[in-house]
PDB file with one MODEL, atoms N, CA, C and O in Angstrom:
MODEL        1
ATOM      1  N   MET A   1       1.473  -1.069  -0.153  1.00  0.00           N
ATOM      2  CA  MET A   1       0.347  -0.119  -0.009  1.00  0.00           C
ATOM      3  C   MET A   1       1.061   1.664   0.108  1.00  0.00           C
ATOM      4  O   MET A   1       1.109   2.531   0.980  1.00  0.00           O
ATOM      5  N   PRO A   2       1.479   1.529  -1.189  1.00  0.00           N
ATOM      6  CA  PRO A   2       2.520   2.785  -0.728  1.00  0.00           C
ATOM      7  C   PRO A   2       2.141   4.134  -1.399  1.00  0.00           C
ATOM      8  O   PRO A   2       2.999   4.927  -1.787  1.00  0.00           O
ATOM      9  N   GLN A   3       0.317   4.426  -1.554  1.00  0.00           N
ATOM     10  CA  GLN A   3      -0.112   5.203  -1.116  1.00  0.00           C
ATOM     11  C   GLN A   3      -0.855   5.524  -0.292  1.00  0.00           C
ATOM     12  O   GLN A   3      -1.719   6.393  -0.412  1.00  0.00           O
ATOM     13  N   ASP A   4      -0.590   4.768   0.816  1.00  0.00           N
ATOM     14  CA  ASP A   4      -1.189   5.103   2.145  1.00  0.00           C
ATOM     15  C   ASP A   4       0.007   5.649   3.072  1.00  0.00           C
ATOM     16  O   ASP A   4       1.210   5.388   3.061  1.00  0.00           O
ATOM     17  N   ARG A   5      -0.909   6.662   4.028  1.00  0.00           N
ATOM     18  CA  ARG A   5       0.488   7.703   5.670  1.00  0.00           C
ATOM     19  C   ARG A   5       0.267   6.218   6.074  1.00  0.00           C
ATOM     20  O   ARG A   5      -0.388   5.198   5.855  1.00  0.00           O
ATOM     21  N   TYR A   6       1.426   6.886   6.941  1.00  0.00           N
ATOM     22  CA  TYR A   6       1.767   5.999   7.948  1.00  0.00           C
ATOM     23  C   TYR A   6       1.719   6.591   8.484  1.00  0.00           C
ATOM     24  O   TYR A   6       1.834   7.786   8.210  1.00  0.00           O
ATOM     25  N   GLN A   7       1.393   5.833  10.265  1.00  0.00           N
ATOM     26  CA  GLN A   7       0.966   6.844  10.843  1.00  0.00           C
ATOM     27  C   GLN A   7       1.894   5.662  12.392  1.00  0.00           C
ATOM     28  O   GLN A   7       1.604   4.476  12.550  1.00  0.00           O
ATOM     29  N   THR A   8       2.839   6.350  13.188  1.00  0.00           N
ATOM     30  CA  THR A   8       3.512   5.934  14.296  1.00  0.00           C
ATOM     31  C   THR A   8       2.357   5.025  15.091  1.00  0.00           C
ATOM     32  O   THR A   8       1.149   4.992  14.856  1.00  0.00           O
ATOM     33  N   VAL A   9       3.150   4.261  16.158  1.00  0.00           N
ATOM     34  CA  VAL A   9       1.799   4.148  17.279  1.00  0.00           C
ATOM     35  C   VAL A   9       1.848   5.006  18.581  1.00  0.00           C
ATOM     36  O   VAL A   9       1.054   4.944  19.519  1.00  0.00           O
ATOM     37  N   GLN A  10       3.224   6.037  18.422  1.00  0.00           N
ATOM     38  CA  GLN A  10       2.683   7.400  19.289  1.00  0.00           C
ATOM     39  C   GLN A  10       1.080   8.051  18.507  1.00  0.00           C
ATOM     40  O   GLN A  10       0.131   8.489  19.156  1.00  0.00           O
ATOM     41  N   GLU A  11       1.141   7.962  17.202  1.00  0.00           N
ATOM     42  CA  GLU A  11      -0.709   8.836  16.114  1.00  0.00           C
ATOM     43  C   GLU A  11      -1.671   8.228  16.562  1.00  0.00           C
ATOM     44  O   GLU A  11      -2.589   8.733  17.209  1.00  0.00           O
ATOM     45  N   VAL A  12      -1.535   6.929  16.220  1.00  0.00           N
ATOM     46  CA  VAL A  12      -2.540   6.139  16.378  1.00  0.00           C
ATOM     47  C   VAL A  12      -3.543   5.535  18.079  1.00  0.00           C
ATOM     48  O   VAL A  12      -4.629   4.965  18.182  1.00  0.00           O
ATOM     49  N   ALA A  13      -2.689   5.935  18.996  1.00  0.00           N
ATOM     50  CA  ALA A  13      -3.030   5.727  20.079  1.00  0.00           C
ATOM     51  C   ALA A  13      -3.709   7.921  20.302  1.00  0.00           C
ATOM     52  O   ALA A  13      -4.593   8.428  20.993  1.00  0.00           O
ATOM     53  N   ASP A  14      -2.874   8.408  19.487  1.00  0.00           N
ATOM     54  CA  ASP A  14      -3.754   9.601  19.528  1.00  0.00           C
ATOM     55  C   ASP A  14      -4.468  10.040  19.486  1.00  0.00           C
ATOM     56  O   ASP A  14      -5.142  10.682  20.293  1.00  0.00           O
ATOM     57  N   ARG A  15      -4.562   9.678  17.933  1.00  0.00           N
ATOM     58  CA  ARG A  15      -6.076   9.763  17.650  1.00  0.00           C
ATOM     59  C   ARG A  15      -7.132   8.939  18.163  1.00  0.00           C
ATOM     60  O   ARG A  15      -8.311   9.072  17.836  1.00  0.00           O
ATOM     61  N   LEU A  16      -6.739   8.170  18.894  1.00  0.00           N
ATOM     62  CA  LEU A  16      -8.065   6.997  19.167  1.00  0.00           C
ATOM     63  C   LEU A  16      -7.838   7.237  20.732  1.00  0.00           C
ATOM     64  O   LEU A  16      -8.286   6.288  21.375  1.00  0.00           O
ATOM     65  N   LYS A  17      -7.324   8.139  21.449  1.00  0.00           N
ATOM     66  CA  LYS A  17      -6.946   8.449  23.167  1.00  0.00           C
ATOM     67  C   LYS A  17      -7.700   6.998  23.342  1.00  0.00           C
ATOM     68  O   LYS A  17      -8.873   6.661  23.506  1.00  0.00           O
ATOM     69  N   VAL A  18      -6.156   6.149  23.199  1.00  0.00           N
ATOM     70  CA  VAL A  18      -5.404   5.391  24.702  1.00  0.00           C
ATOM     71  C   VAL A  18      -4.392   5.335  24.112  1.00  0.00           C
ATOM     72  O   VAL A  18      -4.106   5.925  23.070  1.00  0.00           O
ATOM     73  N   SER A  19      -3.511   4.338  24.966  1.00  0.00           N
ATOM     74  CA  SER A  19      -2.183   4.316  25.311  1.00  0.00           C
ATOM     75  C   SER A  19      -1.872   3.895  24.100  1.00  0.00           C
ATOM     76  O   SER A  19      -2.439   3.290  23.191  1.00  0.00           O
ATOM     77  N   GLU A  20      -0.243   4.622  24.420  1.00  0.00           N
ATOM     78  CA  GLU A  20       0.479   3.276  23.492  1.00  0.00           C
ATOM     79  C   GLU A  20       0.521   1.825  23.537  1.00  0.00           C
ATOM     80  O   GLU A  20       0.373   0.993  22.641  1.00  0.00           O
ATOM     81  N   ALA A  21       0.769   1.697  24.855  1.00  0.00           N
ATOM     82  CA  ALA A  21       0.472   0.235  25.305  1.00  0.00           C
ATOM     83  C   ALA A  21      -0.921  -0.863  25.084  1.00  0.00           C
ATOM     84  O   ALA A  21      -1.162  -2.066  25.190  1.00  0.00           O
ATOM     85  N   THR A  22      -1.318  -0.147  24.875  1.00  0.00           N
ATOM     86  CA  THR A  22      -3.194  -0.683  24.117  1.00  0.00           C
ATOM     87  C   THR A  22      -2.217  -0.358  22.673  1.00  0.00           C
ATOM     88  O   THR A  22      -1.021  -0.653  22.658  1.00  0.00           O
ATOM     89  N   VAL A  23      -2.807   0.187  21.668  1.00  0.00           N
ATOM     90  CA  VAL A  23      -2.086  -0.121  20.582  1.00  0.00           C
ATOM     91  C   VAL A  23      -0.293  -0.634  20.066  1.00  0.00           C
ATOM     92  O   VAL A  23       0.194  -0.373  18.966  1.00  0.00           O
ATOM     93  N   ARG A  24       0.417  -1.394  21.196  1.00  0.00           N
ATOM     94  CA  ARG A  24       1.245  -1.865  20.559  1.00  0.00           C
ATOM     95  C   ARG A  24       0.543  -3.881  21.009  1.00  0.00           C
ATOM     96  O   ARG A  24       0.769  -4.812  20.236  1.00  0.00           O
ATOM     97  N   HIS A  25      -0.115  -4.029  22.122  1.00  0.00           N
ATOM     98  CA  HIS A  25      -0.890  -4.935  21.836  1.00  0.00           C
ATOM     99  C   HIS A  25      -1.276  -5.305  21.368  1.00  0.00           C
ATOM    100  O   HIS A  25      -1.044  -6.514  21.351  1.00  0.00           O
ATOM    101  N   TRP A  26      -2.608  -4.635  20.161  1.00  0.00           N
ATOM    102  CA  TRP A  26      -3.527  -4.429  19.575  1.00  0.00           C
ATOM    103  C   TRP A  26      -2.532  -5.404  18.000  1.00  0.00           C
ATOM    104  O   TRP A  26      -2.848  -6.214  17.128  1.00  0.00           O
ATOM    105  N   ILE A  27      -1.178  -4.610  18.457  1.00  0.00           N
ATOM    106  CA  ILE A  27      -0.078  -5.140  17.328  1.00  0.00           C
ATOM    107  C   ILE A  27      -0.008  -6.370  17.482  1.00  0.00           C
ATOM    108  O   ILE A  27      -0.659  -7.055  16.693  1.00  0.00           O
ATOM    109  N   LYS A  28       0.626  -6.907  18.313  1.00  0.00           N
ATOM    110  CA  LYS A  28       1.435  -7.728  18.999  1.00  0.00           C
ATOM    111  C   LYS A  28       0.524  -9.697  18.807  1.00  0.00           C
ATOM    112  O   LYS A  28       0.832 -10.882  18.678  1.00  0.00           O
ATOM    113  N   GLU A  29      -0.946  -8.580  18.949  1.00  0.00           N
ATOM    114  CA  GLU A  29      -2.089 -10.536  18.828  1.00  0.00           C
ATOM    115  C   GLU A  29      -2.825  -9.668  17.529  1.00  0.00           C
ATOM    116  O   GLU A  29      -3.943  -9.155  17.564  1.00  0.00           O
ATOM    117  N   GLY A  30      -2.126  -9.662  16.696  1.00  0.00           N
ATOM    118  CA  GLY A  30      -2.442  -9.610  14.862  1.00  0.00           C
ATOM    119  C   GLY A  30      -3.457  -9.241  15.134  1.00  0.00           C
ATOM    120  O   GLY A  30      -4.267 -10.152  14.965  1.00  0.00           O
ATOM    121  N   ALA A  31      -4.242  -7.706  15.742  1.00  0.00           N
ATOM    122  CA  ALA A  31      -5.615  -7.227  15.674  1.00  0.00           C
ATOM    123  C   ALA A  31      -5.382  -6.096  14.719  1.00  0.00           C
ATOM    124  O   ALA A  31      -6.148  -6.067  13.756  1.00  0.00           O
ATOM    125  N   LEU A  32      -4.810  -5.508  14.770  1.00  0.00           N
ATOM    126  CA  LEU A  32      -3.698  -4.268  14.475  1.00  0.00           C
ATOM    127  C   LEU A  32      -2.786  -4.704  13.099  1.00  0.00           C
ATOM    128  O   LEU A  32      -1.618  -4.521  13.443  1.00  0.00           O
ATOM    129  N   ARG A  33      -2.799  -5.051  12.116  1.00  0.00           N
ATOM    130  CA  ARG A  33      -1.369  -5.079  11.147  1.00  0.00           C
ATOM    131  C   ARG A  33      -0.914  -3.841  11.263  1.00  0.00           C
ATOM    132  O   ARG A  33      -1.550  -2.804  11.453  1.00  0.00           O
ATOM    133  N   ALA A  34       0.907  -4.107  11.066  1.00  0.00           N
ATOM    134  CA  ALA A  34       1.351  -3.445  10.982  1.00  0.00           C
ATOM    135  C   ALA A  34       2.446  -3.313  11.070  1.00  0.00           C
ATOM    136  O   ALA A  34       2.983  -3.923  11.994  1.00  0.00           O
ATOM    137  N   ILE A  35       3.586  -2.198   9.885  1.00  0.00           N
ATOM    138  CA  ILE A  35       4.840  -3.071   9.479  1.00  0.00           C
ATOM    139  C   ILE A  35       5.889  -2.813  10.793  1.00  0.00           C
ATOM    140  O   ILE A  35       5.564  -2.037  11.691  1.00  0.00           O
ATOM    141  N   ASP A  36       6.769  -3.312  10.805  1.00  0.00           N
ATOM    142  CA  ASP A  36       8.113  -2.765  11.734  1.00  0.00           C
ATOM    143  C   ASP A  36       9.165  -1.249  10.244  1.00  0.00           C
ATOM    144  O   ASP A  36      10.034  -0.827   9.481  1.00  0.00           O
ATOM    145  N   VAL A  37       8.768  -1.249  10.484  1.00  0.00           N
ATOM    146  CA  VAL A  37      10.526   0.129   9.529  1.00  0.00           C
ATOM    147  C   VAL A  37      11.433  -0.004  10.276  1.00  0.00           C
ATOM    148  O   VAL A  37      12.334   0.796  10.023  1.00  0.00           O
ATOM    149  N   GLY A  38      11.680  -0.794  11.285  1.00  0.00           N
ATOM    150  CA  GLY A  38      13.598  -0.423  12.356  1.00  0.00           C
ATOM    151  C   GLY A  38      13.576   0.901  14.017  1.00  0.00           C
ATOM    152  O   GLY A  38      14.140   0.934  15.111  1.00  0.00           O
ATOM    153  N   LYS A  39      12.712   1.650  13.368  1.00  0.00           N
ATOM    154  CA  LYS A  39      12.562   2.295  14.933  1.00  0.00           C
ATOM    155  C   LYS A  39      11.452   2.475  14.922  1.00  0.00           C
ATOM    156  O   LYS A  39      11.130   3.662  14.870  1.00  0.00           O
ATOM    157  N   GLY A  40      10.121   1.253  14.971  1.00  0.00           N
ATOM    158  CA  GLY A  40       9.119   0.738  15.431  1.00  0.00           C
ATOM    159  C   GLY A  40       7.986   1.383  14.543  1.00  0.00           C
ATOM    160  O   GLY A  40       8.122   2.291  13.723  1.00  0.00           O
ATOM    161  N   TRP A  41       7.066   0.843  14.823  1.00  0.00           N
ATOM    162  CA  TRP A  41       5.841   0.293  14.294  1.00  0.00           C
ATOM    163  C   TRP A  41       5.322   1.683  13.184  1.00  0.00           C
ATOM    164  O   TRP A  41       5.432   2.872  13.486  1.00  0.00           O
ATOM    165  N   ARG A  42       4.792   1.182  11.963  1.00  0.00           N
ATOM    166  CA  ARG A  42       3.612   2.111  11.505  1.00  0.00           C
ATOM    167  C   ARG A  42       2.890   1.794  11.129  1.00  0.00           C
ATOM    168  O   ARG A  42       3.226   0.610  11.122  1.00  0.00           O
ATOM    169  N   VAL A  43       1.488   1.809  10.484  1.00  0.00           N
ATOM    170  CA  VAL A  43       0.661   1.442  10.965  1.00  0.00           C
ATOM    171  C   VAL A  43      -0.102   2.990   9.071  1.00  0.00           C
ATOM    172  O   VAL A  43      -0.116   4.177   8.744  1.00  0.00           O
ATOM    173  N   SER A  44      -0.530   1.561   8.591  1.00  0.00           N
ATOM    174  CA  SER A  44      -1.897   2.575   7.291  1.00  0.00           C
ATOM    175  C   SER A  44      -2.589   3.164   7.706  1.00  0.00           C
ATOM    176  O   SER A  44      -2.778   2.983   8.909  1.00  0.00           O
ATOM    177  N   ASP A  45      -3.309   4.108   7.091  1.00  0.00           N
ATOM    178  CA  ASP A  45      -5.243   4.885   6.907  1.00  0.00           C
ATOM    179  C   ASP A  45      -5.290   3.426   7.279  1.00  0.00           C
ATOM    180  O   ASP A  45      -5.448   2.805   8.330  1.00  0.00           O
ATOM    181  N   HIS A  46      -4.998   2.970   5.421  1.00  0.00           N
ATOM    182  CA  HIS A  46      -6.217   1.646   5.839  1.00  0.00           C
ATOM    183  C   HIS A  46      -6.172   0.241   7.400  1.00  0.00           C
ATOM    184  O   HIS A  46      -6.965  -0.208   8.227  1.00  0.00           O
ATOM    185  N   ASP A  47      -4.921   0.081   7.067  1.00  0.00           N
ATOM    186  CA  ASP A  47      -5.347  -1.094   7.887  1.00  0.00           C
ATOM    187  C   ASP A  47      -5.605  -0.463   9.493  1.00  0.00           C
ATOM    188  O   ASP A  47      -5.940  -1.139  10.466  1.00  0.00           O
ATOM    189  N   LEU A  48      -5.348   1.038   9.472  1.00  0.00           N
ATOM    190  CA  LEU A  48      -6.186   0.831  10.700  1.00  0.00           C
ATOM    191  C   LEU A  48      -7.549   1.504  10.575  1.00  0.00           C
ATOM    192  O   LEU A  48      -8.253   1.766  11.550  1.00  0.00           O
ATOM    193  N   ASP A  49      -7.824   1.726   9.500  1.00  0.00           N
ATOM    194  CA  ASP A  49      -9.416   1.584   8.581  1.00  0.00           C
ATOM    195  C   ASP A  49     -10.054   0.396   9.477  1.00  0.00           C
ATOM    196  O   ASP A  49     -10.849   0.334  10.415  1.00  0.00           O
ATOM    197  N   ASP A  50      -9.513  -0.256   8.925  1.00  0.00           N
ATOM    198  CA  ASP A  50     -10.290  -1.770   8.197  1.00  0.00           C
ATOM    199  C   ASP A  50      -9.893  -2.250   9.909  1.00  0.00           C
ATOM    200  O   ASP A  50     -10.298  -3.333  10.333  1.00  0.00           O
ATOM    201  N   PHE A  51      -9.164  -1.416  10.686  1.00  0.00           N
ATOM    202  CA  PHE A  51      -8.990  -2.310  12.583  1.00  0.00           C
ATOM    203  C   PHE A  51     -10.573  -1.609  13.300  1.00  0.00           C
ATOM    204  O   PHE A  51     -11.283  -1.897  14.263  1.00  0.00           O
ATOM    205  N   LEU A  52     -10.595  -0.686  12.337  1.00  0.00           N
ATOM    206  CA  LEU A  52     -11.643   0.138  13.660  1.00  0.00           C
ATOM    207  C   LEU A  52     -12.976  -0.739  12.723  1.00  0.00           C
ATOM    208  O   LEU A  52     -13.638  -1.445  13.485  1.00  0.00           O
ATOM    209  N   HIS A  53     -13.384  -0.790  11.448  1.00  0.00           N
ATOM    210  CA  HIS A  53     -14.426  -1.660  11.156  1.00  0.00           C
ATOM    211  C   HIS A  53     -14.439  -2.525  12.172  1.00  0.00           C
ATOM    212  O   HIS A  53     -15.098  -2.397  13.204  1.00  0.00           O
ATOM    213  N   ARG A  54     -13.595  -3.559  11.850  1.00  0.00           N
ATOM    214  CA  ARG A  54     -13.761  -5.013  13.040  1.00  0.00           C
ATOM    215  C   ARG A  54     -14.239  -4.453  14.268  1.00  0.00           C
ATOM    216  O   ARG A  54     -14.502  -5.337  15.083  1.00  0.00           O
ATOM    217  N   HIS A  55     -14.425  -3.380  14.649  1.00  0.00           N
ATOM    218  CA  HIS A  55     -14.124  -3.490  15.924  1.00  0.00           C
ATOM    219  C   HIS A  55     -15.357  -2.120  16.667  1.00  0.00           C
ATOM    220  O   HIS A  55     -15.539  -1.483  17.704  1.00  0.00           O
ATOM    221  N   GLU A  56     -15.953  -2.300  15.234  1.00  0.00           N
ATOM    222  CA  GLU A  56     -17.878  -1.372  15.013  1.00  0.00           C
ATOM    223  C   GLU A  56     -18.586  -2.593  16.601  1.00  0.00           C
ATOM    224  O   GLU A  56     -18.078  -3.556  17.176  1.00  0.00           O
ATOM    225  N   THR A  57     -19.466  -2.112  16.712  1.00  0.00           N
ATOM    226  CA  THR A  57     -20.337  -2.392  17.566  1.00  0.00           C
ATOM    227  C   THR A  57     -21.427  -2.648  17.254  1.00  0.00           C
ATOM    228  O   THR A  57     -22.016  -3.516  17.899  1.00  0.00           O
ATOM    229  N   ARG A  58     -22.409  -1.663  15.615  1.00  0.00           N
ATOM    230  CA  ARG A  58     -22.914  -2.301  15.066  1.00  0.00           C
ATOM    231  C   ARG A  58     -23.039  -0.985  13.482  1.00  0.00           C
ATOM    232  O   ARG A  58     -22.697   0.197  13.435  1.00  0.00           O
ATOM    233  N   PRO A  59     -23.339  -1.417  12.965  1.00  0.00           N
ATOM    234  CA  PRO A  59     -23.102  -0.026  11.708  1.00  0.00           C
ATOM    235  C   PRO A  59     -23.584   0.975  11.873  1.00  0.00           C
ATOM    236  O   PRO A  59     -23.721   1.088  13.091  1.00  0.00           O
ATOM    237  N   ARG A  60     -24.113   2.203  11.167  1.00  0.00           N
ATOM    238  CA  ARG A  60     -23.828   3.659  11.015  1.00  0.00           C
ATOM    239  C   ARG A  60     -25.396   3.743  10.156  1.00  0.00           C
ATOM    240  O   ARG A  60     -25.347   3.530   8.944  1.00  0.00           O
ATOM    241  N   LEU A  61     -27.031   4.111  10.911  1.00  0.00           N
ATOM    242  CA  LEU A  61     -27.444   4.017  10.335  1.00  0.00           C
ATOM    243  C   LEU A  61     -27.747   5.331   8.990  1.00  0.00           C
ATOM    244  O   LEU A  61     -28.861   5.809   8.777  1.00  0.00           O
ATOM    245  N   GLY A  62     -26.785   5.622   8.410  1.00  0.00           N
ATOM    246  CA  GLY A  62     -26.792   6.768   7.695  1.00  0.00           C
ATOM    247  C   GLY A  62     -27.562   7.675   7.568  1.00  0.00           C
ATOM    248  O   GLY A  62     -28.036   7.951   6.466  1.00  0.00           O
ATOM    249  N   GLY A  63     -27.760   8.121   8.307  1.00  0.00           N
ATOM    250  CA  GLY A  63     -28.199   9.963   8.985  1.00  0.00           C
ATOM    251  C   GLY A  63     -30.020   8.809   9.203  1.00  0.00           C
ATOM    252  O   GLY A  63     -30.727   9.381  10.032  1.00  0.00           O
ATOM    253  N   SER A  64     -30.413   8.065   8.889  1.00  0.00           N
ATOM    254  CA  SER A  64     -31.855   8.395   9.266  1.00  0.00           C
ATOM    255  C   SER A  64     -31.618   8.554  11.116  1.00  0.00           C
ATOM    256  O   SER A  64     -30.550   8.847  11.654  1.00  0.00           O
ATOM    257  N   THR A  65     -32.926   8.269  11.820  1.00  0.00           N
ATOM    258  CA  THR A  65     -33.388   9.227  13.152  1.00  0.00           C
ATOM    259  C   THR A  65     -34.557   7.641  13.075  1.00  0.00           C
ATOM    260  O   THR A  65     -35.300   7.225  12.186  1.00  0.00           O
ATOM    261  N   ILE A  66     -34.149   7.006  14.794  1.00  0.00           N
ATOM    262  CA  ILE A  66     -34.708   6.236  15.356  1.00  0.00           C
ATOM    263  C   ILE A  66     -36.161   6.612  15.717  1.00  0.00           C
ATOM    264  O   ILE A  66     -36.287   7.728  15.212  1.00  0.00           O
ATOM    265  N   VAL A  67     -37.289   6.300  16.295  1.00  0.00           N
ATOM    266  CA  VAL A  67     -38.093   7.707  17.436  1.00  0.00           C
ATOM    267  C   VAL A  67     -38.589   6.897  17.600  1.00  0.00           C
ATOM    268  O   VAL A  67     -39.276   6.272  16.792  1.00  0.00           O
ATOM    269  N   ALA A  68     -38.293   6.555  19.217  1.00  0.00           N
ATOM    270  CA  ALA A  68     -39.430   6.376  20.117  1.00  0.00           C
ATOM    271  C   ALA A  68     -41.392   6.148  20.215  1.00  0.00           C
ATOM    272  O   ALA A  68     -42.221   6.960  20.625  1.00  0.00           O
ATOM    273  N   THR A  69     -41.559   5.046  19.784  1.00  0.00           N
ATOM    274  CA  THR A  69     -43.132   5.322  20.118  1.00  0.00           C
ATOM    275  C   THR A  69     -43.904   5.221  20.933  1.00  0.00           C
ATOM    276  O   THR A  69     -43.192   4.703  21.793  1.00  0.00           O
ATOM    277  N   ALA A  70     -45.363   5.357  21.613  1.00  0.00           N
ATOM    278  CA  ALA A  70     -45.038   5.295  23.123  1.00  0.00           C
ATOM    279  C   ALA A  70     -45.743   3.891  22.627  1.00  0.00           C
ATOM    280  O   ALA A  70     -45.779   3.596  21.432  1.00  0.00           O
ATOM    281  N   PRO A  71     -46.295   3.062  23.644  1.00  0.00           N
ATOM    282  CA  PRO A  71     -47.233   1.552  24.401  1.00  0.00           C
ATOM    283  C   PRO A  71     -48.104   1.900  22.951  1.00  0.00           C
ATOM    284  O   PRO A  71     -47.948   2.945  22.318  1.00  0.00           O
ATOM    285  N   THR A  72     -49.177   0.654  22.516  1.00  0.00           N
ATOM    286  CA  THR A  72     -49.995   0.748  22.110  1.00  0.00           C
ATOM    287  C   THR A  72     -51.550   2.021  22.310  1.00  0.00           C
ATOM    288  O   THR A  72     -51.904   2.383  23.432  1.00  0.00           O
ATOM    289  N   GLY A  73     -51.836   2.217  21.791  1.00  0.00           N
ATOM    290  CA  GLY A  73     -53.108   3.100  21.659  1.00  0.00           C
ATOM    291  C   GLY A  73     -52.928   4.367  22.900  1.00  0.00           C
ATOM    292  O   GLY A  73     -53.957   4.725  23.474  1.00  0.00           O
ATOM    293  N   GLN A  74     -51.324   5.148  23.357  1.00  0.00           N
ATOM    294  CA  GLN A  74     -51.689   5.309  23.926  1.00  0.00           C
ATOM    295  C   GLN A  74     -49.659   6.570  23.746  1.00  0.00           C
ATOM    296  O   GLN A  74     -48.448   6.384  23.863  1.00  0.00           O
ATOM    297  N   GLN A  75     -50.687   7.755  23.399  1.00  0.00           N
ATOM    298  CA  GLN A  75     -49.808   8.692  22.731  1.00  0.00           C
ATOM    299  C   GLN A  75     -49.192   9.855  23.935  1.00  0.00           C
ATOM    300  O   GLN A  75     -50.022  10.009  24.831  1.00  0.00           O
ATOM    301  N   PRO A  76     -47.436  11.007  24.203  1.00  0.00           N
ATOM    302  CA  PRO A  76     -47.404  11.779  25.066  1.00  0.00           C
ATOM    303  C   PRO A  76     -48.477  12.440  24.788  1.00  0.00           C
ATOM    304  O   PRO A  76     -49.258  12.536  23.841  1.00  0.00           O
ATOM    305  N   GLY A  77     -48.397  12.700  25.403  1.00  0.00           N
ATOM    306  CA  GLY A  77     -49.528  14.965  25.748  1.00  0.00           C
ATOM    307  C   GLY A  77     -47.430  16.100  24.999  1.00  0.00           C
ATOM    308  O   GLY A  77     -46.251  15.872  24.726  1.00  0.00           O
ATOM    309  N   PRO A  78     -48.455  17.206  25.082  1.00  0.00           N
ATOM    310  CA  PRO A  78     -46.792  18.001  25.117  1.00  0.00           C
ATOM    311  C   PRO A  78     -46.148  18.052  26.605  1.00  0.00           C
ATOM    312  O   PRO A  78     -45.000  18.488  26.695  1.00  0.00           O
ATOM    313  N   ASP A  79     -46.794  17.649  27.726  1.00  0.00           N
ATOM    314  CA  ASP A  79     -45.790  17.806  28.674  1.00  0.00           C
ATOM    315  C   ASP A  79     -44.828  16.622  28.579  1.00  0.00           C
ATOM    316  O   ASP A  79     -43.813  16.702  29.271  1.00  0.00           O
ATOM    317  N   GLY A  80     -44.999  15.539  27.825  1.00  0.00           N
ATOM    318  CA  GLY A  80     -43.892  14.209  27.401  1.00  0.00           C
ATOM    319  C   GLY A  80     -45.010  12.897  28.204  1.00  0.00           C
ATOM    320  O   GLY A  80     -44.870  11.698  27.965  1.00  0.00           O
ATOM    321  N   ARG A  81     -45.908  13.374  29.003  1.00  0.00           N
ATOM    322  CA  ARG A  81     -45.943  12.506  29.665  1.00  0.00           C
ATOM    323  C   ARG A  81     -47.804  11.836  29.272  1.00  0.00           C
ATOM    324  O   ARG A  81     -48.745  12.581  28.996  1.00  0.00           O
ATOM    325  N   GLU A  82     -47.867  10.587  29.347  1.00  0.00           N
ATOM    326  CA  GLU A  82     -48.645   9.524  28.575  1.00  0.00           C
ATOM    327  C   GLU A  82     -50.207   9.811  28.828  1.00  0.00           C
ATOM    328  O   GLU A  82     -50.600   9.091  29.747  1.00  0.00           O
ATOM    329  N   HIS A  83     -51.037  10.478  28.406  1.00  0.00           N
ATOM    330  CA  HIS A  83     -52.546  10.794  28.443  1.00  0.00           C
ATOM    331  C   HIS A  83     -52.909   9.470  28.296  1.00  0.00           C
ATOM    332  O   HIS A  83     -54.099   9.156  28.262  1.00  0.00           O
TER     333      HIS A  83
ENDMDL
END
C-alpha cells in the first residue's frame, strides 16, 4: 500500500485516545496490522480503518433517525407524559 499514509504507534494512540501500550498490544496480538520499519511500528491508514470497522458495535444508520413510540393506544401529550 505505497499510497497510504503511515502513522506511528503514538499517533494512532493519540488519535484513538488510548495508551501506546494498548496500540502495541493490538499489534502484538495481530488485531491491528502494522509494519516494523526498524525504528518502530507504522500503521497504514487503510489498516487502521480496517481495524476500526472490525471493532464497530453496529453499522451506522446512514443518517436516519430512530423515533421512540409510546405503547399501543397511548400517546404522549405536550408535557411528555402519556395520556
